[in-house]
N, C-alpha and C positions, 0 to 999 in steps of 0.2 A: 903539284903534290908536294914539292919540293917546299913551297912557300907555304901549305898548308900546317906541313910539319913543323916550319920554325915559327909558325905563329903559334902554337899549340905550345913551344917550348918556350917562347916569350913569355904568354900568359900564365905557365906554371911558375917562371921564374917571380912573378908576384909573391909567391909564398917565402920570400927570402926574407924581407922586412921582418925584424922582430917585433912580436908582439906585445902593446904594451896597455895597462889598464891604470887610470887614475881614480884613487882611494880615497875619501874623506871621510871624516869623524868631526861630528858638532852638536856640541850641547848649547840650544839658540836660547835659554833661559825660558822658562814658564811665563806667559801673560799675568804677572803678579800685579794687583791693583796698586799696593804699595810703592813698588818701585816709581811709578809715577811721581810718587813726593820727591824722589831724589834725582828727576830728569833721566831715568833708566827706563821708563814706559814702554810696551811693545809696539806702540801706535810712533812713537820716536824714533826707534832702532831699529824695526823692521825694514826699513827702504836700503838701509846699508847693509843689512843680510841679504836680501834679494839679490844688491850688485856684487857683491862678494861672488855669491853661489855663481852666479850668471857668469863673471867674469874667470872663477877657477873651474867652471865645466867640467865637474867630475864625473866620470863616467857614472859611479856609484857611491853613494855615501849615507851613514848611519848618523840618525839624529836622536837628539832626547830632548824630553820635558816639551815636549811638543803638545798643546791641548787642541783641541779639532780645531777651535778658529784661527790658531796660527796653522795649522795643516792647510784650512782651506784659502789662506792669506797666501800663502806658500807655494801652492798648485796653481793660484791665479797669477802670481809675478815672476814665478822662476819658470825657464826656456825649455821645455823640450821634457819634464820628466813626470814620470808615473811613480806610484810609490806603492809596499805593501805594511799593514800593520794596522794594530788596533788599539782602541782607550784600553789602559790596562785595569780600569776599575769594573767594567762590564764585559770586555771583550767585544766590543762595539765601539762608542763613540765619546763616552763617560770617563774621564781622568786622562793623564799623560798618556801619548804613544812614544813608542821606540821605533818609528819608522825608518825603512830601508827606502831612498831615492836613486831610482835609475834611470838612466838616457835611453828614451823609448826610442830613437832612432837607431842606436847601437843593441841593446841588450832588450831581451826577451824573457818575462817571470815565465816558468814552465810550471812551479808549483810555491805553494808559500803557507806559511801557518807562524805558529807561536807556541809558546808554555809559560808559565808562568815560575819563577824562580821561588820555588817552596817545593815542602815535602810532598807536595800533591799538584805537581807542575799542572796538571789537566783541567784541574779546579779553577774557575774564572774569579780573579778579584783575590785569592788566596795568599797570605801573608806567611812568607817562610821563617823558620826557626828565630831568631832575635830582632828581626828587621823591624823598622818603625813604619813601613808602609807595604803595600803591595808590589812588587817589581817584574816586570815584563821582557823574556827574549822574543825578538823576533826574527822568521829566517825565512830565506827564499831561496828555489833551485833557478840558477839563470843560464841563458844562453846567449852568447853572442852571435847577433843575427848573421854576421858575414862568413865568419870561420865554423859556426856552428859547437865550438869549443864551449863546455859547460863547468860551472863552478857554484858554490853552495856561500851564502853569503849569514851570517849571524848579527845582530845589533842590540845590546841591552844596555840598563841602567841599573847597577847594584846601589843596594842600599846604601845610605848615608850612615847608619848609627849602628845597625848591628854588624858585630864582628864576623861574629859565628854564621850571620847569614850571607856575608861576603864569601867566604871561605866555602862554604856548603854548595854557595851558588857557581861559584869556579869548577867544583868538582861536578855538577849537574850538566852545567855546559860541556864540558870537556867531554862526558859520557853520551851527550848528545849529539855530538861531533862524531865520535866514533861510532855510534848506530847509526847514524843517516849517511854520512858522507862516504865510508868506505875509504878508497884509495882514490877518490877525488878531491881537486883543490878545493880550499875554503880561506874564508875571511872572517875576522871575528873583530866586531869595531863596537865602541862601548864608553861610557862615563862610568870606569870602575870603582870610581871612590877610595882607589890606592894607588899609590905610586911606584915607582921600581923599586924601591926599596923594603914595599910592605910581604910579609908572607904568601900573602893570596897572589900576588903578581909572581913569584915563586912557584907556586901551586902549578901557574898556569904555563910558565917558561920553562919550568923542567918537568914536564910531562913529555915533553919528545913530539908533542901534537902542534905545537906553538911558538912561531918565533916573532919577537918584537920587530916590526918595520923599522924602527927607530935606531934598534942595534946592527939591523944588518944591511943599514942603507949604506950604498956607496958615496953619495953625497948628501949631508946634513945641515940645513938652517933650523936651529932652535935654540933662539938666546933667552929663553926664559921657561917656565913651567905652563901646563895649560890652562890654569886656574888665575883668574886677576882681579876677583871681587868688586868687577868694575873701577876698578882703578887704574889709571895706565900708569902710575909710577910702580905697581908694584911687580915684584921681582923674586921668581924662586926656580931653582931645579927640579921642583915636584911635579911629573907629568901623570896627570890621575887619568886623562885621555888617552886613548892607545888603539893600535892597529895592528891586531896580530894575525899571521899569515901561516898557510900550509907550508911546508918545505919545498914545494912544487915551484915557489913565486923566488925569485931575484928583487930587490929594493933599488931601484936607480937612485930614488932620491927619496926624501923626507923633510917634510917643513913644519912649521908651528907657525901658524900665520897671524901675527899679532895686528892684524887691520884694526882701525878703528874710523871714528867720523867726527867732524869738527862742529861743533854747538855754539850758537853766537852767545857773546859775556856783554852784558849791559854794562857800558863805561862813558865817560863823560868824552867829549871831542879833544879834551886837552891831553888825557892820558892816551887815546890812538896816537895824538901829533906825536907825543912825545916818545911812543915805542915806535911808530914807523919809521922815523930818523928821517923824514922829509922825502920817503917814498908814496907817491899817491896810489889811491885805491885800497889801501890797505885798512882791514878790520879785524879786531880781537876775538877771537873763537877759542873755545876750549876743546881739548882733545876727552872725547866720551869713546866708551867701550859700546860693541856692538851687541856683547853678551858679557856674562861674567865667567866665559871658560872661552877660550882661544879655540879655532877649529886647527886641527891636524890633517894633515894630505900625504900620501905616499904614492909615488909610481911605480907601480911593478911590473916588471917584465917574466914572460912564461919562456923562457929560452929553447924549454922542450917541446914548444905547442907545434914547431914545424913539420916535425916526426911523427905526430900523433893524429893532424888534421887532413878532414877531409874537404882541400879547399874547394874543390869544384861539387861537390856535395854528390858523388857518384851513388852515395848510400840515400839518398833521399825517396827514388823511387825504385831500388834496388830490389826488393819484396814484390813490387806490384809488376816490375818488367819480368819478374820470372813466370809471372801466370797471365802474362796479356797472350792472347790468343787472339787470330785475325784482325789484324789490325788494319785499318782503314787509312787514319790521318790521326797523326800526332802534330799537337799544338805545342809548340815550342816557345818561351818566354820567361819571363820574371813574375812579380806579383801582379801586374795585369792579366797574364795568363792565370795563375793560380788562383785567383780572384773572380774570372769567370767561371770556373769549376763550382765555385763557395756562392757565387751570387745564381746562376743559373745551372745548376748539375742535371736538370733535366735535358739541357741542350747535348748533353754527352751521353746522357741516358738513352734518349730516344733515337739519336744517331747513333747506331750500332759501329763500334769500330772507332769511333773518337775519343781519342786519350788527351788528357791535360797531363805537359809534362813542363808546367811554369814552376819557378823558384823565385820566393821574392826576395829581393836586394840584389840579384845576381848581375853581372855586368857579362856584356858579348865575350869575354876571354873564359869567362866559366862555363858560359854556354857552350864554346867551340869545345872545351875539354871534354865535357860530357856528350857531346852529340853522336857519340857512337854508341854509348852505354843506352842512353833514354831516345835515341831516333833510329839509327841505322841497323840496332840489332834485333830491333822490335819489328822491319821488314815492312815498313807501311807503304800506303800506294803515295800518300802524300806528307808532306811536312809543311805545317804553315807557323813561318818564322816571323816573330813580334819582338823585336829586341833594340836596345840603345839608350832607352831613356836615361837607365842607371849609370851607365858611361857616363854620359851629359851632365848629370848630376855628381860625378867623380865620387862614387859608393867604393871605390878602389885606387883612389888618386887620380888624377888627370890624364886622359886619353883623347887624342886628337882625334876630331870627325872621319878623317882619313881612316885613322886604322879601327874606329870602331865598324865603318864602313866596310873594310877588308877583313873582319871576325865576320861578320853577318854574311859576307860574299862567301868564304870558305865553308860555312857549314854551308850553303846553297851548293857549291861544287860539290864537297863530298857528297851531300843524296844525290845530285844526279851521278857521279860516279857511280852510284849504288843502285842506280836504277828506281830511285824516288823523283816523284815530282814534286818541285816547289810551289809554293806561294810566299811571296813575299809581302810583309805590310809596313804600311807606312807607321810612324812614331806619331801616338797621340798628340794633340798640340797640350802644352802646358807653360803657363806663365811664370810660373814658379815651383822649388822644390822646397818644401816646408823644412825638410830634414838636412838641407846645405846651403847653409847662407850664404856661401860663397858665390853661387849661381842667381846672379840678378835678372831680372825678366829679359833683357836686351840679350841677354849672352843665352839664356834658357831658348827665348823664341827661334834668335839666329841660328844656333846650334840643330835645334829640330827641324828646322826649314831646309838647312843646307844638307844635313844626314838623309833626309828624305828625297830631294831632289836628286843625291847620288844614287839612293837606291832605287828610285823609279826609272831614271836613266838607264842602270845596268838593268833592269828588269825588262824594259820594253827593246833593249838592243840584244838579250839573249832569249826574248821571246817565253819570259817569264811572268803568270799573272801578279797583279799586284793590287793588294786590298787597300785601297786609297780611306780608310778611317778617318785620315786628319782633314781632309777636305770637307767630309761631313759633320765633323765635330768642334771646329773650332768657331770663334764668335769673332765679335770685331773689334775686339782687344788683343785679339791671337791668343785666347785663352781657352781650355776646353767650356763648352757650353754650359751655363750653370744648370739645365734640364739633364745633361747625362754624367753629371761632377757630384762623387764621392767625398773628394776633393781634389785640390789642383793638376794631380796626375793621374787620379785611378778612377774608371768609370763606375757608375752605379749600374742598378738593374736595367734601368732604361737606354743606358748607353751600350750595355751586353746586346740586348736586343736587335739596337741598331748595328752593331758589329757583325750580329750573326746572319742579319740581311744582307749584309754587303759579301761576308765570305762564302754564304751557302751559294748564291748566285754562280763563282767560281770553281765550289767544290763540286756543285753538280755535273759539271763537266770535266772536271780533272778526275773523280773516283767513277772508276768504269769497269 
């Protein structure tokens, strides 16, 4: 038992790492036909924008001037993102979007919406005050999938003409933040069309509700302003693209990213030779801008996250646990177990006393920490433990196979100490983890195989039933069989039906 408590303490120590979030802001310049005449067409510069976003890999970022065709292009070419937002002209797909993009593997959008920057913010396409065009603010309420920490994000593009419109838009956004966010953290990104010396900027920063990430950053790299007019030689101190934050955040670093790309220049061989000074393989290119704006980014820290977060997610099933009666079997696990209930709710309803206690994204250390709350205190006859794949995917960082195994064994021993029978399950086959690029096929396959061998040997030695899903669901390429696959890791309905057949044979003998 001492070993078990030690492992729990080690698991909880994972919370000590400071949490950070990378936030981006980027006006990508709308797909304007006339730009092509000057060599700045979307088709020419878009590939560089995709590379920039994929390289920086912001957790969340706001964009402006995104037309529907550009939105589709971005979703096809930037890796791992989803978005919220609508076209400003019709509240659907017409006109420029002010979308918020977010990393799907880390962040979940709880709810979202938008309002127009006008006297009638709920009126589709409304033009406010003295603005030249209708303008939109997109908002979302987001949740970190691992920590369950929640925050708000707003993204806008203020008018380029109307001074009154910009001032009143700032007031409108501040009132919406106060109304919607309460005491929760929030982020505001945008092309404000005003710099740090403008009175509208002061309306925002003097409100007490917003801090400029640039101003409070511990480290800063900002060698020019955020507008470049497609001219690589243009330099200014005027920043009109901003990231504002609530007081919950500290800012580790702020950067204005002066990326460009190189376009070939038509010159004579003699000029190339004269320029290269005898160096072979030299060609002449011209520096071109990816947009008429530079992107800005901030890496923000939440120093109070550790004291307010439910790392093990004890609260996830707390209400259901209060009402649980006559529990026969608890299925303990991660998203594979959780999705079992979503795909096959009748399995749990038809088998009276079967409870799902899977939580998406969890590693074995988190399951071990909540094992008492979600299993032992429910007094089931049997617990079915299916765990380990998220540890292999490094959802919470690297964990050795031996430590994953020990976490699972500790859950089994805790159950036995409390008179609960145990069914250990093999980890399902997987040849990749789409959300974890560090884990290649060889590592995924060998890690799953090794963990399953350890679990099967432990089960045999201790006379614990072993549900071998792995052998029934693996194909010749060591992957999850296509007919059972929702994706490379998660089973579909047919997969769950197969798993039910395997585990039910065991449970009929165990539940008496």
